[in-house]
C-alpha positions as CSV (number, residue, x, y, z in Angstrom):
1,X,0.1,0.0,-0.1
2,X,1.4,3.5,-1.0
3,X,2.1,6.0,1.7
4,X,-0.6,8.2,0.7
5,X,-3.2,5.6,1.1
6,X,-1.8,4.6,4.6
7,X,-2.0,8.1,5.7
8,X,-5.5,8.5,4.4
9,X,-6.5,5.2,6.1
10,X,-4.9,6.2,9.4
11,X,-6.7,9.7,9.4
12,X,-10.0,8.1,8.5
13,X,-9.6,5.5,11.4
14,X,-8.9,8.4,13.7
15,X,-11.8,10.3,12.3
16,X,-13.9,7.1,12.8
17,X,-12.9,6.7,16.3
18,X,-13.5,10.2,17.4
19,X,-17.1,10.1,15.8
20,X,-17.8,7.0,17.5
21,X,-16.9,8.3,21.0
22,X,-18.8,11.5,20.2
23,X,-21.8,9.5,19.1
24,X,-21.8,7.3,22.3
25,X,-21.5,10.3,24.4
26,X,-24.2,12.2,22.5
27,X,-26.6,8.9,22.7
28,X,-25.9,8.4,26.3
29,X,-26.8,12.3,27.0
30,X,-29.9,12.2,24.9
31,X,-31.1,9.1,26.5
32,X,-30.6,10.7,30.1
33,X,-32.2,13.9,29.0
34,X,-35.3,12.0,27.5
35,X,-35.6,9.9,30.6
36,X,-35.3,12.9,32.7
37,X,-37.8,14.9,30.9
38,X,-40.3,11.9,30.9
39,X,-39.8,11.4,34.6
40,X,-40.4,15.2,35.2
41,X,-43.6,15.0,33.1
42,X,-44.8,11.9,35.0
43,X,-44.2,13.5,38.4
44,X,-45.8,16.7,37.4
45,X,-48.9,14.9,36.4
46,X,-48.9,12.6,39.3
47,X,-48.3,15.3,41.8
48,X,-51.2,17.4,40.5
49,X,-53.5,14.3,40.4
50,X,-52.3,13.3,43.9
51,X,-53.1,16.7,45.3
52,X,-56.7,16.8,44.0
53,X,-57.1,13.1,44.9
54,X,-56.1,13.7,48.5
55,X,-58.5,16.6,48.7
56,X,-61.5,14.7,47.1
57,X,-60.8,11.6,49.3
58,X,-60.9,13.7,52.5
59,X,-64.0,15.7,51.5
60,X,-66.1,13.5,49.1
61,X,-64.8,9.9,50.0
62,X,-62.8,7.2,48.4
63,X,-65.0,6.3,45.6
64,X,-65.1,10.0,44.3
65,X,-61.3,10.0,44.5
66,X,-61.0,6.5,42.6
67,X,-63.4,7.9,40.0
68,X,-61.3,10.9,39.4
69,X,-58.2,8.7,38.9
70,X,-60.0,6.7,36.4
71,X,-61.3,9.9,34.7
72,X,-57.7,11.3,34.5
73,X,-56.4,7.8,33.2
74,X,-59.1,7.8,30.5
75,X,-58.1,11.3,29.3
76,X,-54.5,10.6,29.0
77,X,-53.0,8.9,26.1
78,X,-49.4,8.4,26.9
79,X,-49.6,8.2,30.6
80,X,-51.7,5.6,32.6
81,X,-52.9,6.4,36.2
82,X,-54.2,3.9,38.8
83,X,-55.2,3.7,42.3
84,X,-53.4,1.5,44.5
85,X,-54.3,0.6,48.1
86,X,-51.1,0.2,50.1
87,X,-52.8,-2.1,52.6
88,X,-53.6,-4.6,49.9
89,X,-49.9,-4.6,48.4
90,X,-48.5,-8.1,48.4
91,X,-44.8,-8.7,48.5
92,X,-44.6,-10.3,44.9
93,X,-46.5,-7.6,43.0
94,X,-49.7,-5.8,42.1
95,X,-53.0,-7.1,40.4
96,X,-53.9,-6.1,36.9
97,X,-55.6,-2.7,36.4
98,X,-58.9,-2.0,34.8
99,X,-57.3,-2.2,31.4
100,X,-55.9,-5.6,32.2
101,X,-52.2,-4.4,32.3
102,X,-50.1,-6.2,35.0
103,X,-48.3,-4.1,37.6
104,X,-44.8,-4.4,38.3
105,X,-43.2,-6.9,40.8
106,X,-42.3,-4.6,43.7
107,X,-40.0,-6.1,46.2
108,X,-40.3,-5.7,50.1
109,X,-37.9,-2.7,50.2
110,X,-39.9,-0.7,47.6
111,X,-43.3,-1.4,49.5
112,X,-41.7,-0.4,52.7
113,X,-40.4,2.8,51.2
114,X,-44.1,3.5,49.9
115,X,-45.6,3.0,53.1
116,X,-43.1,5.4,54.6
117,X,-44.6,8.1,52.5
118,X,-41.8,8.2,49.8
119,X,-42.0,8.0,46.1
120,X,-40.7,4.9,44.1
121,X,-40.0,4.5,40.4
122,X,-39.3,1.2,38.6
123,X,-38.9,-0.1,35.0
124,X,-40.0,-3.3,34.0
125,X,-41.1,-5.4,30.7
126,X,-44.8,-5.6,30.6
127,X,-45.5,-8.0,27.7
128,X,-43.9,-6.5,24.6
129,X,-43.7,-3.1,26.1
130,X,-41.0,-1.8,28.6
131,X,-42.5,0.8,30.9
132,X,-41.6,3.1,33.8
133,X,-43.9,2.9,37.0
134,X,-43.9,5.9,39.4
135,X,-45.7,5.6,42.8
136,X,-46.7,8.5,44.8
137,X,-48.2,7.7,48.2
138,X,-51.3,9.9,49.2
139,X,-51.7,11.4,52.6
140,X,-55.2,12.0,53.6
141,X,-56.5,14.2,56.5
142,X,-59.4,11.8,57.1
143,X,-58.2,8.9,59.4
144,X,-61.1,6.7,58.0
145,X,-59.4,6.9,54.5
146,X,-57.2,3.9,54.0
147,X,-53.6,4.7,52.8
148,X,-53.2,4.5,49.1
149,X,-50.8,5.6,46.2
150,X,-51.2,6.9,42.6
151,X,-49.5,4.7,40.1
152,X,-48.4,6.6,37.0
153,X,-46.8,4.7,34.1
154,X,-45.6,5.5,30.7
155,X,-44.1,3.4,27.9
156,X,-40.4,3.8,27.1
157,X,-41.0,2.8,23.4
158,X,-41.0,6.6,22.2
159,X,-37.7,7.0,24.0
160,X,-36.3,3.8,22.3
161,X,-37.5,5.0,18.9
162,X,-36.0,8.3,19.5
163,X,-32.6,6.9,20.5
164,X,-32.7,4.7,17.4
165,X,-33.5,7.7,15.1
166,X,-30.5,9.6,16.8
167,X,-28.2,6.7,16.3
168,X,-29.2,6.3,12.6
169,X,-28.7,10.1,12.2
170,X,-25.3,10.1,13.9
171,X,-24.1,6.9,11.8
172,X,-25.2,8.8,8.6
173,X,-23.5,11.8,9.6
174,X,-20.3,10.1,10.5
175,X,-20.2,8.1,7.1
176,X,-20.7,11.4,5.4
177,X,-17.9,13.0,7.3
178,X,-15.7,10.1,6.8
179,X,-16.6,10.1,2.9
180,X,-16.0,13.8,2.5
181,X,-12.6,13.8,4.7
182,X,-11.5,10.5,2.7
183,X,-11.9,12.3,-0.6
184,X,-10.2,15.5,0.5
185,X,-7.3,13.7,2.2
186,X,-6.9,11.3,-0.7
187,X,-6.5,14.1,-3.0
188,X,-4.2,16.2,-0.8
189,X,-2.2,13.1,0.1
190,X,-1.7,12.0,-3.4
191,X,-0.9,15.6,-4.5
192,X,1.4,16.5,-1.7
193,X,2.8,13.1,-0.7
194,X,2.0,10.5,-3.2
195,X,3.1,12.1,-6.4
196,X,6.4,13.6,-4.8
197,X,7.3,10.3,-3.3
198,X,6.7,8.4,-6.5
199,X,8.9,11.0,-8.4
200,X,11.6,10.5,-5.7
201,X,11.4,6.8,-6.0
202,X,11.8,7.0,-9.8
203,X,14.8,9.3,-9.4
204,X,16.5,7.0,-7.0
205,X,15.8,4.0,-9.2
206,X,17.5,5.7,-12.2
207,X,20.3,6.7,-9.8
208,X,20.8,3.1,-8.9
209,X,21.0,2.2,-12.7
210,X,23.7,5.0,-13.1
211,X,21.6,7.5,-14.8
212,X,22.6,11.0,-13.0
213,X,21.0,13.2,-15.6
214,X,17.6,15.1,-15.4
215,X,17.3,17.1,-12.2
216,X,14.1,16.3,-10.2
217,X,11.7,19.3,-10.1
218,X,9.6,19.4,-7.1
219,X,8.6,23.1,-6.3
220,X,7.0,22.4,-3.0
221,X,8.5,24.0,0.0
222,X,8.5,21.4,2.5
223,X,10.7,18.4,3.7
224,X,10.1,16.4,0.4
225,X,10.9,19.5,-1.6
226,X,14.0,19.9,0.4
227,X,14.9,16.0,0.0
228,X,14.5,16.5,-3.8
229,X,16.9,19.3,-3.8
230,X,19.4,17.4,-1.8
231,X,19.2,14.5,-4.2
232,X,19.7,16.9,-7.0
233,X,22.8,18.2,-5.5
234,X,23.9,14.7,-4.7
235,X,23.6,13.7,-8.5
236,X,25.8,16.7,-9.5
237,X,28.5,15.7,-7.0
238,X,28.1,12.1,-8.2
239,X,28.3,13.1,-11.7
240,X,31.5,15.2,-11.1
241,X,33.0,12.2,-9.2
242,X,31.9,9.8,-11.9
243,X,33.7,11.7,-14.4
244,X,36.7,12.0,-12.3
245,X,36.8,8.4,-11.6
246,X,36.3,7.5,-15.3
247,X,39.2,9.9,-16.2
248,X,41.4,8.4,-13.5
249,X,40.4,4.8,-14.6
250,X,41.3,5.4,-18.2
251,X,44.7,7.0,-17.1
252,X,45.4,3.9,-14.9
253,X,44.5,1.5,-17.8
254,X,46.8,3.6,-20.1
255,X,49.6,3.3,-17.3
256,X,48.8,-0.4,-16.8
257,X,49.1,-1.0,-20.5
258,X,52.4,0.9,-20.7
259,X,53.6,-1.1,-17.9
260,X,52.8,-4.4,-19.5
261,X,54.4,-3.2,-22.6
262,X,57.5,-2.4,-20.9
263,X,57.5,-5.8,-19.3
264,X,57.0,-7.3,-22.7
265,X,60.1,-5.1,-24.2
266,X,62.1,-6.3,-21.0
267,X,61.3,-10.0,-22.0
268,X,62.2,-9.2,-25.6
269,X,65.5,-7.8,-24.6
270,X,66.2,-11.0,-22.5
271,X,65.4,-13.0,-25.6
272,X,67.4,-10.7,-28.2
273,X,70.8,-12.4,-27.5
274,X,69.2,-15.8,-28.0
275,X,67.6,-14.8,-31.3
276,X,70.9,-13.3,-32.5
277,X,72.5,-16.6,-31.9
278,X,69.7,-18.5,-33.5
279,X,69.9,-16.3,-36.5
280,X,73.7,-16.9,-36.7
281,X,73.5,-20.4,-38.1
282,X,71.0,-19.9,-41.0
283,X,72.8,-16.6,-41.9
284,X,76.2,-18.5,-42.4
285,X,74.1,-21.0,-44.5
286,X,72.5,-18.4,-46.5
287,X,76.0,-16.6,-47.1
288,X,77.8,-19.8,-47.9
289,X,75.2,-20.9,-50.5
290,X,74.8,-17.5,-52.1
291,X,78.6,-17.3,-52.5
292,X,78.7,-20.7,-54.2
293,X,76.1,-19.4,-56.6
294,X,77.8,-16.1,-57.1
295,X,81.2,-17.8,-58.0
296,X,79.4,-20.2,-60.4
297,X,81.0,-23.0,-58.5
298,X,77.5,-24.8,-58.7
299,X,75.2,-25.1,-61.6
300,X,72.3,-27.1,-62.8
301,X,70.6,-29.1,-59.9
302,X,73.2,-28.0,-57.3
303,X,72.4,-24.3,-58.1
304,X,68.7,-24.9,-57.7
305,X,69.3,-26.9,-54.3
306,X,71.4,-24.0,-53.0
307,X,68.7,-21.5,-54.0
308,X,66.1,-23.7,-52.3
309,X,68.2,-23.8,-49.1
310,X,68.7,-20.1,-49.1
311,X,64.8,-19.5,-49.4
312,X,64.2,-22.1,-46.5
313,X,66.8,-20.6,-44.2
314,X,65.4,-17.0,-45.0
315,X,61.9,-18.2,-44.1
316,X,63.1,-19.6,-40.9
317,X,64.9,-16.4,-40.1
318,X,61.4,-14.5,-40.9
319,X,59.6,-16.8,-38.7
320,X,61.8,-16.1,-35.7
321,X,61.9,-12.4,-36.3
322,X,58.1,-12.3,-36.6
323,X,57.5,-14.2,-33.4
324,X,59.8,-11.7,-31.7
325,X,57.8,-8.8,-33.3
326,X,54.4,-10.1,-32.7
327,X,55.3,-10.6,-29.0
328,X,56.7,-7.0,-28.6
329,X,54.0,-5.1,-30.4
330,X,51.4,-3.1,-28.5
331,X,47.9,-3.9,-29.3
332,X,44.2,-3.4,-27.9
333,X,42.9,-6.2,-25.7
334,X,40.7,-8.6,-27.6
335,X,38.9,-11.5,-26.1
336,X,38.9,-14.4,-28.5
337,X,38.1,-18.1,-28.1
338,X,41.0,-20.4,-28.2
339,X,42.8,-23.4,-27.2
340,X,45.0,-22.8,-24.1
341,X,47.3,-25.7,-25.3
342,X,48.0,-23.8,-28.4
343,X,48.9,-20.6,-26.6
344,X,51.3,-22.5,-24.4
345,X,52.8,-24.4,-27.4
346,X,53.5,-21.0,-29.2
347,X,55.2,-19.5,-26.0
348,X,57.4,-22.6,-25.6
349,X,58.3,-22.5,-29.2
350,X,59.3,-18.7,-28.8
351,X,61.3,-19.4,-25.8
352,X,63.2,-22.5,-27.1
353,X,66.2,-20.4,-28.1
354,X,66.6,-18.9,-24.7
355,X,66.2,-22.3,-23.1
356,X,68.7,-23.9,-25.3
357,X,71.3,-21.1,-24.7
358,X,70.9,-21.7,-20.8
359,X,71.0,-25.5,-21.5
360,X,67.5,-26.1,-20.0
361,X,64.9,-28.4,-21.3
362,X,61.4,-27.1,-21.8
363,X,58.5,-29.7,-22.4
364,X,54.8,-29.3,-23.1
365,X,52.1,-31.7,-21.7
366,X,48.6,-31.4,-22.9
367,X,45.9,-33.6,-23.3
368,X,44.2,-34.9,-26.6
369,X,41.1,-32.7,-26.2
370,X,41.5,-29.0,-26.4
371,X,41.2,-26.8,-23.3
372,X,38.9,-24.0,-24.4
373,X,39.0,-20.5,-23.2
374,X,38.0,-17.1,-24.1
375,X,41.1,-14.8,-23.2
376,X,43.2,-12.1,-25.0
377,X,45.8,-14.4,-26.5
378,X,48.7,-11.7,-26.6
379,X,48.1,-10.9,-22.9
380,X,47.9,-14.6,-21.8
381,X,51.1,-15.4,-23.9
382,X,52.8,-12.5,-22.0
383,X,51.8,-14.2,-18.8
384,X,53.2,-17.7,-19.7
385,X,56.3,-15.9,-21.1
386,X,57.0,-14.4,-17.8
387,X,56.3,-17.6,-15.9
388,X,58.4,-19.7,-18.4
389,X,61.4,-17.2,-18.3
390,X,61.5,-17.2,-14.7
391,X,61.4,-21.1,-14.6
392,X,64.1,-21.1,-17.0
393,X,66.3,-18.4,-15.2
394,X,65.7,-20.5,-11.8
395,X,66.9,-23.8,-13.3
396,X,70.4,-24.8,-13.2
397,X,72.4,-26.0,-16.5
398,X,70.8,-29.3,-17.5
399,X,67.4,-28.6,-15.6
400,X,63.9,-29.2,-16.8
401,X,60.9,-27.0,-17.0
402,X,57.4,-28.6,-17.6
403,X,54.4,-26.7,-19.0
404,X,51.2,-28.6,-18.3
405,X,47.8,-27.7,-19.6
406,X,44.4,-29.1,-18.6
407,X,41.3,-28.8,-16.6
408,X,40.7,-29.3,-12.8
409,X,38.2,-28.4,-10.0
410,X,39.7,-25.6,-7.9
411,X,38.7,-23.4,-5.0
412,X,39.1,-19.6,-5.9
413,X,40.8,-17.5,-3.4
414,X,39.0,-15.1,-1.1
415,X,39.8,-12.2,-3.5
416,X,38.2,-13.8,-6.4
417,X,35.3,-15.5,-4.5
418,X,32.9,-18.2,-5.7
419,X,32.4,-21.9,-5.0
420,X,34.7,-24.7,-6.2
421,X,34.3,-25.2,-9.9
422,X,36.1,-26.7,-12.8
423,X,38.7,-24.4,-14.3
424,X,41.2,-24.4,-17.2
425,X,44.9,-24.3,-16.0
426,X,48.4,-24.0,-17.3
427,X,51.1,-24.9,-14.8
428,X,54.7,-24.0,-15.0
429,X,57.1,-26.2,-12.9
430,X,60.9,-26.1,-12.5
431,X,63.5,-27.8,-10.5
432,X,65.3,-24.8,-9.4
433,X,66.4,-23.4,-6.1
434,X,62.8,-22.5,-5.0
435,X,61.4,-19.5,-3.0
436,X,61.9,-19.0,0.6
437,X,58.8,-19.2,2.7
438,X,59.3,-15.5,3.8
439,X,59.2,-14.2,0.2
440,X,56.2,-16.1,-1.0
441,X,53.6,-13.6,0.2
442,X,55.4,-10.9,-1.9
443,X,56.2,-12.7,-5.2
444,X,53.3,-10.6,-6.8
445,X,54.3,-7.3,-5.2
446,X,55.6,-4.8,-7.9
447,X,59.4,-4.3,-7.9
448,X,59.9,-7.2,-5.6
449,X,62.5,-9.6,-7.0
450,X,65.0,-12.2,-5.7
451,X,66.9,-12.3,-8.9
452,X,70.5,-10.8,-9.4
453,X,70.9,-7.3,-10.5
454,X,70.3,-7.1,-14.3
455,X,68.1,-10.2,-14.5
456,X,64.8,-8.9,-13.1
457,X,62.8,-5.7,-12.4
458,X,60.2,-7.3,-10.2
459,X,57.4,-6.3,-12.4
460,X,57.0,-9.6,-14.4
461,X,54.8,-11.5,-11.9
462,X,52.9,-8.3,-10.7
463,X,52.0,-7.6,-14.4
464,X,51.1,-11.3,-15.0
465,X,48.9,-11.4,-11.9
466,X,47.0,-8.3,-13.1
467,X,46.3,-9.8,-16.4
468,X,45.0,-12.9,-15.0
469,X,42.8,-11.1,-12.7
470,X,41.4,-9.2,-15.5
471,X,40.4,-12.6,-16.9
472,X,38.6,-13.5,-13.7
473,X,41.2,-16.0,-12.7
474,X,44.2,-16.3,-10.4
475,X,47.7,-17.6,-10.1
476,X,48.7,-20.2,-7.4
477,X,52.2,-20.5,-6.0
478,X,53.7,-23.6,-4.5
479,X,57.5,-23.7,-3.8
480,X,60.0,-25.5,-1.7
481,X,63.6,-24.4,-1.2
482,X,66.0,-26.7,-3.0
483,X,63.2,-28.6,-4.7
484,X,61.7,-26.3,-7.2
485,X,58.5,-23.9,-7.8
486,X,55.2,-24.5,-9.4
487,X,53.0,-21.6,-10.5
488,X,49.6,-22.3,-11.8
489,X,47.3,-20.1,-13.8
490,X,43.5,-20.8,-13.4
491,X,41.0,-19.5,-15.9
492,X,37.2,-19.7,-15.9
493,X,35.8,-22.0,-18.5
494,X,33.4,-20.5,-21.0
495,X,29.7,-21.1,-20.5
496,X,29.0,-22.5,-23.9
497,X,31.9,-24.5,-25.1
498,X,30.1,-25.5,-28.3
499,X,29.8,-22.0,-29.2
500,X,33.6,-21.5,-28.6
501,X,34.3,-24.4,-30.8
502,X,32.2,-22.9,-33.8
503,X,33.8,-19.6,-33.2
504,X,37.4,-21.1,-33.5
505,X,36.3,-23.2,-36.7
506,X,35.0,-20.0,-38.3
507,X,38.1,-18.0,-37.5
508,X,40.2,-21.0,-38.8
509,X,38.2,-21.1,-42.0
510,X,38.4,-17.3,-42.6
511,X,42.2,-17.6,-41.9
């Protein structure tokens, strides 16, 4: 239920309660006034008749007095009068009068009050009618006249009818007041409360969705209007903060990409000497074969073979240089479907020269089925390059580095969150000197390194960890001094592997 309706209902309930209490008090007061007026009229008639009856009974006898009472009774329509001899009053009630109406059942205390000369009033149900009976004892100056009383009775039906009419009138008046007040309060509530609250709710919903445009226009000068103006001011500050945050985020992304590119260039520098050595052999072959052809020391089929060898060696050198250039080139991040094993294979192939130079064997272990992921291939290759280069540098001459690719069920760390689930992984393991336990918590800190001066800047693992976190994954480290280290990159699997396979097939067909 809306706030305006709740306020209207609460006000109407309050009005109904006040009207109910007022009606109850008014009905009670009118009943008391009606009863008081009726009793006063009865007493006035009875006392007038009593004075006349007492005089006639003294002067003319009891029969004339009784005749006077009957005459007055016949003349009255609403009030009935009766002559009652006090000596004949039984303790359980009076006999029927001349009209056949039963008298009330007076108890002993009431009869004693009458015989003592005091008035008595009682109410009693007589048939279908409830009546009030008033008894006024008559004192005669003639001692021969037996003591008697005048009974005056009147029906209470007019009083009940009047009360019922008052109640109906009060109920109708209450309903009319509630209806009019309900319409007025509903209109005022919807105009002053409901409409502004709805506008505030819509504005806060749009703020929650990120839409800070369009100020809220509520011209009313009350608390709701003040709240609307505060919300508008808040939106202005949020918009300014959002612009600053977006600008800072773009700056951070630019700096992060520059840092990652610098890390790639650092790795290129490490590979440069190996590439130069790798290019030496094919250059010697090309130079020798070209000299043979130039000196015309070969001809015919031998010249053709020499030309073919020159072409093969040139292609080999082009492939080596292209791999190095592709790795060092800056490019925008692009998420593409691919096989994690293929990315690892290209990385191992690119680092083969560095591994041979340091006399370290690098092997790749992958299953028959592809390990499908949706990643930026260049960024992930940068991560694997950092991990494999670190493993090669940590391994002694004659050592061995193993790169494994597959799928496993893993529990994400607290900074990633989520339940245990199946993830793709690529693991780089070496048999080097390992990492000391006190250094393990800091391996991903920027500029932290345990390598000799000139071999590391401390940025490789920090950059790699940032790239993996951008892909909603993490890097797990396990190391033992004197045994070796094992770094495992965990990446989420795509939600629809079949779609990934189709994407890869279409990309292969277009290539």
